[in-house]
C-alpha positions as CSV (number, residue, x, y, z in Angstrom):
1,M,-9.1,-33.9,-23.4
2,K,-5.8,-32.1,-24.6
3,T,-6.6,-29.2,-27.1
4,Y,-5.1,-28.0,-30.7
5,K,-3.1,-25.4,-28.4
6,F,-1.7,-27.9,-25.9
7,Y,-0.3,-29.8,-29.1
8,L,1.3,-26.8,-31.1
9,R,3.2,-25.4,-27.2
10,A,4.5,-29.4,-27.0
11,A,5.9,-29.2,-30.3
12,H,6.9,-26.0,-29.9
13,H,8.8,-27.6,-26.5
14,F,10.5,-30.5,-28.7
15,I,12.2,-28.2,-31.0
16,T,13.1,-25.7,-28.7
17,L,14.7,-28.0,-26.0
18,R,17.5,-26.5,-23.8
19,N,20.8,-28.2,-24.1
20,F,20.7,-29.9,-27.2
21,E,24.5,-29.5,-27.6
22,K,24.7,-32.8,-25.3
23,L,22.7,-34.9,-27.3
24,D,24.1,-37.2,-30.0
25,S,22.5,-37.1,-33.9
26,Q,19.8,-39.9,-33.0
27,E,18.6,-38.5,-29.7
28,K,17.8,-35.3,-31.3
29,E,16.4,-36.7,-34.4
30,Y,13.8,-38.1,-31.5
31,Y,13.3,-34.9,-30.9
32,Y,12.9,-33.5,-34.1
33,L,10.4,-36.0,-34.8
34,T,8.6,-35.8,-32.1
35,A,7.5,-32.2,-32.6
36,F,6.9,-33.2,-36.5
37,I,4.3,-35.7,-34.8
38,F,2.6,-33.1,-32.3
39,S,2.6,-30.9,-34.9
40,W,0.3,-32.9,-37.2
41,I,-1.8,-34.3,-33.9
42,A,-2.1,-29.7,-33.4
43,L,-3.4,-29.8,-37.0
44,E,-6.1,-32.8,-36.8
45,S,-7.1,-31.9,-33.6
46,Y,-8.0,-28.2,-35.1
47,V,-10.1,-29.7,-37.7
48,N,-11.7,-32.6,-35.2
49,M,-12.7,-29.9,-33.5
50,A,-13.5,-27.1,-36.0
51,S,-15.7,-29.9,-37.7
52,D,-17.4,-31.1,-33.9
53,S,-18.5,-27.1,-33.4
54,L,-19.7,-27.0,-36.8
55,A,-21.8,-30.1,-36.7
56,R,-23.5,-28.5,-33.8
57,G,-25.3,-26.2,-36.1
58,T,-28.9,-25.5,-35.9
59,R,-29.0,-24.8,-39.7
60,I,-26.8,-27.4,-41.0
61,K,-28.1,-30.5,-43.0
62,A,-27.8,-34.0,-41.7
63,H,-25.7,-35.5,-44.3
64,I,-23.3,-32.8,-43.2
65,S,-23.8,-32.7,-40.0
66,T,-23.0,-37.1,-40.0
67,F,-19.5,-36.5,-42.3
68,L,-18.5,-33.4,-39.8
69,L,-18.8,-36.3,-37.2
70,E,-16.8,-38.8,-38.6
71,K,-20.0,-40.7,-39.3
72,E,-22.2,-42.7,-42.1
73,L,-25.4,-43.7,-42.9
74,K,-26.2,-47.4,-44.5
75,V,-29.3,-49.5,-44.5
76,D,-28.2,-53.0,-42.9
77,E,-29.3,-56.6,-43.8
78,D,-32.6,-54.8,-41.7
79,G,-33.7,-52.9,-43.8
80,K,-32.9,-49.8,-41.5
81,F,-30.5,-46.9,-41.4
82,K,-27.2,-47.9,-39.2
83,E,-25.1,-45.6,-38.2
84,Y,-21.5,-46.4,-38.8
85,G,-17.9,-44.9,-37.5
86,I,-15.6,-43.1,-40.7
87,H,-12.1,-42.2,-40.7
88,P,-11.2,-39.3,-43.6
89,K,-8.2,-37.7,-44.1
90,T,-7.6,-34.7,-42.4
91,T,-7.2,-33.3,-45.6
92,K,-10.4,-34.3,-47.0
93,K,-12.1,-33.0,-44.0
94,I,-10.4,-29.5,-44.6
95,L,-11.7,-29.5,-48.0
96,F,-15.1,-30.0,-46.5
97,L,-14.7,-27.2,-44.1
98,V,-13.2,-25.0,-46.8
99,N,-16.4,-25.7,-49.2
100,Y,-19.4,-25.7,-47.2
101,F,-18.5,-23.5,-44.5
102,S,-16.1,-20.7,-45.9
103,K,-17.2,-18.8,-48.4
104,M,-13.3,-19.6,-50.5
105,N,-14.2,-21.7,-53.6
106,V,-12.3,-24.8,-53.1
107,R,-10.0,-24.1,-56.3
108,N,-8.6,-21.7,-55.3
109,F,-8.2,-22.7,-52.6
110,K,-6.2,-25.8,-53.6
111,K,-4.4,-22.6,-55.2
112,N,-2.8,-21.8,-52.5
113,E,0.1,-22.4,-50.8
114,I,-1.0,-23.5,-47.4
115,W,-2.6,-26.0,-49.4
116,L,-0.2,-27.5,-51.8
117,K,2.5,-27.7,-48.2
118,L,-0.3,-29.1,-46.2
119,L,-0.9,-32.0,-48.9
120,N,3.2,-32.3,-48.5
121,F,3.0,-33.0,-44.7
122,E,0.4,-35.0,-45.1
123,D,2.9,-37.1,-47.3
124,W,5.6,-37.0,-44.8
125,R,3.2,-38.0,-41.9
126,N,2.3,-40.8,-44.3
127,K,5.9,-42.2,-44.7
128,I,6.4,-42.4,-41.3
129,M,3.3,-43.4,-39.8
130,H,2.8,-46.6,-42.5
131,F,6.7,-46.6,-43.0
132,K,7.9,-48.6,-45.7
133,Q,11.6,-49.8,-46.3
134,K,11.8,-47.5,-49.8
135,D,10.7,-44.3,-47.7
136,E,14.1,-43.5,-45.3
137,V,12.3,-40.0,-43.3
138,K,14.9,-38.5,-41.4
139,I,13.5,-35.4,-39.5
140,N,15.5,-32.5,-38.7
141,K,16.0,-29.4,-36.6
142,I,15.0,-27.6,-40.1
143,K,12.0,-29.5,-41.5
144,A,10.4,-30.4,-37.9
145,M,10.5,-26.2,-37.7
146,E,9.0,-25.5,-41.0
147,F,6.2,-28.5,-39.9
148,F,5.6,-26.9,-36.8
149,E,5.2,-23.2,-38.4
150,L,2.6,-24.5,-41.1
151,S,0.4,-25.7,-38.8
152,E,0.5,-23.0,-36.7
153,K,-0.1,-20.9,-39.9
154,A,-2.3,-23.4,-41.1
155,I,-4.7,-23.6,-38.0
156,K,-4.7,-19.3,-37.9
157,Y,-5.6,-19.6,-41.6
158,L,-8.8,-22.2,-41.2
159,N,-9.7,-20.4,-38.1
160,K,-10.1,-17.0,-40.1
161,I,-12.0,-18.5,-43.3
162,L,-14.2,-20.8,-41.2
163,F,-15.0,-18.4,-38.2
164,K,-13.7,-15.8,-38.9
165,T,-11.6,-14.5,-36.4
């Protein structure tokens, strides 16, 4: 399995590819879009890695661990607990991690510039991944670099507040 570091390197590779002048504008957009997607995957991979790591803590409550491992317990038709897979949004998992594993107040975190930019990043991601005709999204080099740098900065910031590194 690839790590968030691999995806960050992949995003950087597509933004800084040599011989760009030989490509037409549509071909360039392919590379910028790829860099954008890898930047998002890097962020999501980091959040999932952090969640998995923290879920295995010995002092963690079962319901917290269950959420971090993207599971939900429900009572089935026989009255027994059954585990189901869930897929919370990456931004929701970030808030959960900040709330339970950092000393930072979530309300203060939500005022942070990184958080506001992450919400914008998620919005762009949703417009690309869940395309609707009204949402014509074009990724240029500036946007690709902006989102790459945000992903890198957010990962470093989360690592600092969650793991004190």
